[in-house]
N, C-alpha and C positions, 0 to 999 in steps of 0.2 A: 727173660731167657738166657740163659748163661753160656757160654760158646767161647769155647777150645779149639785153637787152631796149630799144628803140629807142624813148624815147619820143617822136618826132615832134612837131613844132610848125609849122603854117602856116598864108600866110592868102590869104583870095583872090585876092590879086595876085599871087603866084607861076604862072606858067604849068604846065601838069599835066607837058609836058617837060622842064622845070628841075629840075622836084621830083622827076620819077624819075631823073633823071641825079643829083642830092644826095643820094637815098636809096639809092641803089647803091653809091657811095662810102662813106656811112657804114657801110653793110654791110661792104662788101670790106675796113673799117677794122678791124674783129673777130678780128684775126689769133688763134687758139687757141681760141675758142667753139667749141664743138659744136650748139649750138642759137641762131640768131638770130632776134629775133620782131619782128614791126611791127605799129603799129594796125589797126585798121580802115578799110575807106576811104581810107586819106592819101591817093591820087591824085587820087577823084570827089570828095572831100571828104565828112564823115562826115554832117551837116545841110544842104549843096549840095544840097536834092531838083531843083531846075530845072535844073541840070546833070547830072544821071544818064544821061540816055540821051545825050545829047553825049558823055560821059565815056565809056559805055558798053562794054569790051572783052570779044574772046575770052580764052581760057586759054593761048591761042596770042598773047595781043597784046601790045602795047609794055612792059607792066609784067611778064610773064610773063618777056619776053627779057631784062630788063634785069636782071631777079631772078635769072634762072637764071645769064647767065653771073657776077655778084657771087656767087653762091653757089658756081661754082664756081671763082670765083680766091681767097674765102678757105676754102675747102675745109670747109666746114661746112652743116649742114643749115638752111635758111632760113626761117621763117612768112612769107608776104608779106605779113600782113596780108589783109584782099579786098580786091576790086573790084568794080565791077558788071558783072557777067558777060550777055553777048548772045550766047549762042549761036549766034543764026543760026535759030531756031526757037520756037514760043510755049509754053508752058508746060500745067496744066492749066485756069487762070485767065485764061489767055489773054493775059501781059503780058508773057513771054521775056523778064523780066531775073532777075538774081538777085544775092543779098550774098555770092560766093563767096570762099572761104578758100583761097589756093594752096602746097604746101607742095613745098619741092623739096630735092632729096638733096646730097653733098658734087659731086659730079660736073655737076649744074645740072641733074638729070631730073625733072619734073614727077612724083612718085610719089606726092599726095593731094589732093584736094578736098573743101571741106564749103562744102556751102549753106545758109545761114544758115535755121535751123528756124523759131524767134519773131521774129515782124517787128514795130520798135516805132513808134505812132503816133497808133493806137489807132482805126483807122480812117483814117486818114489818113499821110501819109507812106510807109514802107516796104509797110502793107498795101495801099495801093494803087497803087503804082511798083511792085511786087518780086512774084515769085511764092515761095510759100514751099521750102524744104529741106523732104524728108523721112527722109534717113538718117542716121541717128547711125553717128558717124566715129571707130574707137578704130585709131588707126594703129601698126604694131610697128615698133620700132627697135631693130637688131640693135648693139648698138655693141661688140660683140665685146671681147676681154680686156682687163678692168681688168687697170691697171699698179700697180701699186707700194702698194696699202691709201689709207687716208683722208691727209691734208694739212691741213694749218692753211689754211680759208679766207681772203681778201681780197672784201671789196665793193668796187668800183669804180664811183665816179656821177660823174655830170656831165662835165665835160672831163679823166676819167684821174687824178685826186684819188684816191687808195686810201682805204676807210677803216677802221683797223683793229679786229678783231672783240673785241678786248679792251677797247676805248675802247665803246662802243656810244654813249657820249652826244655825240660826233666826230662819227660817221655822220649821224646826224640835225640837226644842225646844218649838215654838209654838203649834204644834203639835203631841208632845209627840212621836213624829218617830221614829222609829230604820231604818228607813231607809232613805236615802242620798235624799237629794232633788237634783234635776236638776237645775244646776247654770246658764244655759242657754235655757231659751224657749222664742219663738217665739211666736206669736197670730195672727190674723186677725179679722178684724172686715167683717161684711158679712150684704148685705142690700137685701133687696126685700124679699117676701115669701117664705114659704118652702112646699111642700107638700110631701106625702108619697105616695108610693103603694108595697103592700105586693108582688104581683107579680113580681118575679123582671125582667122575660122575656117581659114586659110592659113596662120597661126604653128605653130611648130614647137612639139613636143608640150611643155608644162610640166615643169619638170624637179623639182619639188616640188607638193605638193597645195593644191587650192583656197583659195586663203588668206581664212580666216575669212568666209565669201560675197561675198568681194570679185574673183569674178570666177577663172578661171584664171591662177594666178600665171605674172609673164613668164619666159619658160625661161633661163639664165643668158648673164647677156651682154646679154638684151634689155630694153627698156623698152617699154612702153604706154599710147602718148599719146591722152589724147580732143581730139577738138577741137568748141570753139564759140565764138559772137560775140556779146559786149558785151549784149544785152538777154536771152539766153540763160538771162544769170548768175541772172537770179528764179527761173527753173524748175530748183526742184530735185532734178524726175524723171528731166531727161533725162543728169544726171550719175551717179545713182543706176545709168540704164540702161548707162554708161560702166564703172563699176564694175563692176556684173555682166559685164561684156565685155572685165574685167582690166585697167582704166586703172588708170595707177602715176602719172601727172602728167597735170592740166589745164593746156591752151594755150589763152588767152582775149583776143584781140586787141579795142579798144573804140573807139568815139568817145564814151565817157561824160560826157556835161556838169558844171560845177564847182557848177550849184544841186544836184546829185542826190550829190556826191560821199562823203557821208558816207555812205549807202546802197552804193556802190559799193566802201569798205572792207570793210564789217560783211558784206555779200556773200561778199566773198572769202574772208574769212575763215571762212565759214559752212560755202562748199563745202568745204575743204579739211578742217574739221574735222570734217564728217559723212560723211566719206568717206574721211577716213584720208589724204587724198593731198595732191602739191606743187601749188598751183598760180601760173601762172607765168603772167601780167596784165597785157599791155600798152595803155594809154590812150592816147589824144592831148591834145597841149599847143594852147595859140596858143587865135587865137580866129580862125570861119572863120564864112561865113554870119552874122552877128550871135550865136554861138552860142561863150560861153567854156566849153571844154574843161575836165575837170579834173585832167588827170593822173593821176598819184598811183602809175602804174606799180607794180605787186610782184610780190614772191615769197613765196611763204606755205608753211610747212612744215608735215607732215603734224600737226601737232597747233597748227595756226592759230599760230604765232609766225611775225609779222611779219620777215622773215630780210633784204630788203631792200626798198627803197621810193623811189621818182624824185623827189618834190616836185611843183611844178608846172610848171616849162619845159623847156626840150626838153631833154633828158639821157639818158644811156645807164646802164645797172644793168647789173654783171657778176659771178655767185655762182657757185660750184663747189657743185653739192649732189649729198649721197652717197643715189643712190637705194633704200641700203639700208633708210633711215631708214624708206621704207614699209613693210617687210614688219616691220622692227621694232616700229615703231609699233601696228602689227595685232595682232601677237601680244601685244604688253605691254599692250594696253588692246583684249579682240575686242571692241568694241559692233556690230562686223559682223554678225557669229554669234549677234545676238539679234534678229536683225531677226525680223518675223511679218508685211510684209505684202508 
């Protein structure tokens, strides 16, 4: 599965309409990708709390319309990061706003949403302004038949330069990374259409037995993707629930600040290692609302190896991941089967 992670940078001076148009163009440029991922709250501003109500929109609003069209044009699944959702009705806490992620399929149809469960701010910020999400979301992606088996993978970073996995030092230099790049990467080509269901129970029956307490294994040609957002990363119980629902891949958009980027790196690897799953994490770059963003978007393997990392500026990383690595890792080192709690 070819994944493109767009680490977006923006400032307070860029109008939201211009930013939406720019991001849609970036998405449409990711030809050949199966999944494109954007950061958290890129349209509203991750730390621009005072503007959230003004920039709030429905799941059929300007961001959704633009990214729906972009997904259809590029022919890929698009995780559109998140928006400040204003559906026109109040929630249990009377606020009526949510931090909501959107997933579009290859045809541009909205096929999944996730409302952020853990709100950042310790009583201010998100907890003061937003409702909390309540549902754990795992999406079933029907990938179709896999063509040709594994091939040598390449990691594309920044402005189209390609890093050779056989020379990881060059990749580190190109991405300004403080992490080591994986030297042995493998990917697969995927043919056929994808479809997503937000109801895990509706997925086709698994073709193999439950994967060592990792939930029901995905049937042939499918992958199960768990959705979370930024601060959720600090709560491992969410990801264990997603694994129990069969998740093999975690997609995590974020607006994680530079001041805590060391924790970001550590937690991404921890979630991958403890759940033996791929982590696809898309952070924000640049500075807005007086807060410098941490960048360092990453793709992490089920063993915790950082396969690709984006550095600090605006750039895109593209990587082919071999989904069979999840089952192989869980079978070779079946730590999940030793769970007692």
